[in-house]
One Martini backbone bead per residue (centre of mass of N, CA, C, O) as a GRO file, in nm:
protein
  106
    1UNK     BB    1  -6.112   2.165   0.404
    2UNK     BB    2  -6.437   2.122   0.546
    3UNK     BB    3  -6.558   2.095   0.865
    4UNK     BB    4  -6.855   1.937   0.994
    5UNK     BB    5  -7.088   1.952   1.232
    6UNK     BB    6  -7.293   1.753   1.422
    7UNK     BB    7  -7.514   1.678   1.624
    8UNK     BB    8  -7.331   1.535   1.897
    9UNK     BB    9  -7.057   1.577   1.831
   10UNK     BB   10  -6.744   1.551   1.911
   11UNK     BB   11  -6.538   1.781   2.105
   12UNK     BB   12  -6.212   1.890   2.128
   13UNK     BB   13  -6.013   1.983   2.406
   14UNK     BB   14  -5.717   2.149   2.372
   15UNK     BB   15  -5.426   2.165   2.540
   16UNK     BB   16  -5.118   2.354   2.579
   17UNK     BB   17  -5.030   2.646   2.728
   18UNK     BB   18  -4.824   2.842   2.953
   19UNK     BB   19  -4.771   3.194   3.067
   20UNK     BB   20  -4.634   3.491   3.079
   21UNK     BB   21  -4.752   3.780   2.948
   22UNK     BB   22  -4.465   3.947   2.946
   23UNK     BB   23  -4.348   3.644   2.826
   24UNK     BB   24  -4.429   3.459   2.549
   25UNK     BB   25  -4.163   3.269   2.536
   26UNK     BB   26  -4.253   3.170   2.822
   27UNK     BB   27  -4.325   2.829   2.829
   28UNK     BB   28  -4.565   2.576   2.932
   29UNK     BB   29  -4.709   2.318   3.018
   30UNK     BB   30  -5.023   2.301   3.122
   31UNK     BB   31  -4.945   2.062   3.345
   32UNK     BB   32  -4.748   2.237   3.529
   33UNK     BB   33  -5.004   2.286   3.644
   34UNK     BB   34  -5.255   2.177   3.889
   35UNK     BB   35  -5.443   2.050   3.700
   36UNK     BB   36  -5.656   1.848   3.584
   37UNK     BB   37  -5.609   1.526   3.475
   38UNK     BB   38  -5.612   1.300   3.261
   39UNK     BB   39  -5.672   0.986   3.187
   40UNK     BB   40  -5.424   0.803   3.120
   41UNK     BB   41  -5.342   0.832   2.762
   42UNK     BB   42  -5.345   1.103   2.608
   43UNK     BB   43  -5.373   1.270   2.336
   44UNK     BB   44  -5.139   1.385   2.088
   45UNK     BB   45  -5.038   1.689   1.912
   46UNK     BB   46  -4.820   1.733   1.639
   47UNK     BB   47  -4.654   1.933   1.458
   48UNK     BB   48  -4.429   2.089   1.328
   49UNK     BB   49  -4.139   2.238   1.387
   50UNK     BB   50  -4.265   2.514   1.458
   51UNK     BB   51  -4.445   2.410   1.685
   52UNK     BB   52  -4.223   2.295   1.864
   53UNK     BB   53  -4.054   2.561   1.886
   54UNK     BB   54  -4.323   2.708   2.013
   55UNK     BB   55  -4.430   2.495   2.242
   56UNK     BB   56  -4.626   2.288   2.113
   57UNK     BB   57  -4.874   2.072   2.297
   58UNK     BB   58  -5.134   1.882   2.230
   59UNK     BB   59  -5.392   1.795   2.470
   60UNK     BB   60  -5.631   1.590   2.567
   61UNK     BB   61  -5.872   1.666   2.812
   62UNK     BB   62  -6.137   1.474   2.820
   63UNK     BB   63  -6.377   1.655   2.775
   64UNK     BB   64  -6.719   1.637   2.751
   65UNK     BB   65  -6.809   1.740   2.418
   66UNK     BB   66  -7.096   1.861   2.242
   67UNK     BB   67  -7.252   1.952   1.969
   68UNK     BB   68  -7.530   2.134   2.046
   69UNK     BB   69  -7.515   2.063   2.366
   70UNK     BB   70  -7.683   2.087   2.640
   71UNK     BB   71  -7.587   2.143   2.984
   72UNK     BB   72  -7.555   2.087   3.297
   73UNK     BB   73  -7.435   2.160   3.577
   74UNK     BB   74  -7.098   2.034   3.654
   75UNK     BB   75  -6.850   1.821   3.742
   76UNK     BB   76  -6.533   1.753   3.607
   77UNK     BB   77  -6.349   1.795   3.869
   78UNK     BB   78  -6.127   1.708   4.141
   79UNK     BB   79  -5.917   1.913   4.366
   80UNK     BB   80  -5.649   1.893   4.581
   81UNK     BB   81  -5.500   2.156   4.767
   82UNK     BB   82  -5.199   2.221   4.850
   83UNK     BB   83  -4.956   2.437   4.929
   84UNK     BB   84  -4.795   2.403   4.661
   85UNK     BB   85  -5.033   2.443   4.461
   86UNK     BB   86  -5.116   2.720   4.556
   87UNK     BB   87  -4.845   2.853   4.486
   88UNK     BB   88  -4.856   2.805   4.184
   89UNK     BB   89  -5.114   2.971   4.132
   90UNK     BB   90  -5.022   3.233   4.264
   91UNK     BB   91  -4.779   3.281   4.077
   92UNK     BB   92  -4.943   3.287   3.814
   93UNK     BB   93  -5.117   3.529   3.890
   94UNK     BB   94  -4.885   3.735   3.958
   95UNK     BB   95  -4.767   3.671   3.643
   96UNK     BB   96  -4.996   3.668   3.433
   97UNK     BB   97  -5.109   3.412   3.330
   98UNK     BB   98  -5.165   3.220   3.049
   99UNK     BB   99  -5.386   3.028   2.834
  100UNK     BB  100  -5.420   2.745   2.595
  101UNK     BB  101  -5.674   2.666   2.362
  102UNK     BB  102  -5.834   2.410   2.159
  103UNK     BB  103  -6.100   2.361   1.919
  104UNK     BB  104  -6.143   2.036   1.768
  105UNK     BB  105  -6.044   1.793   1.525
  106UNK     BB  106  -5.767   1.808   1.356
   0.00000   0.00000   0.00000
């Protein structure tokens, strides 16, 4: 089945996981780093057993994205970083962390 987007259709940005580049088996939930969190109870997508064993947990970022719609530069969220949060990001940068997103209807 092929899904086709129409202009202005909502497109979901799913966040998945983060981890050190040199050890791809060591992964953590995307929100284990102090990124802006979605409000309320965001949708989760779970795949089969293989997905779960691979550490995949897709979480709806709740960022408003529309197909083929240009937008002006704007603030998506604001985050105040205390010393502990800065340390988390610094450690992730020093360990060459990667992050994984998926975009689509799933």
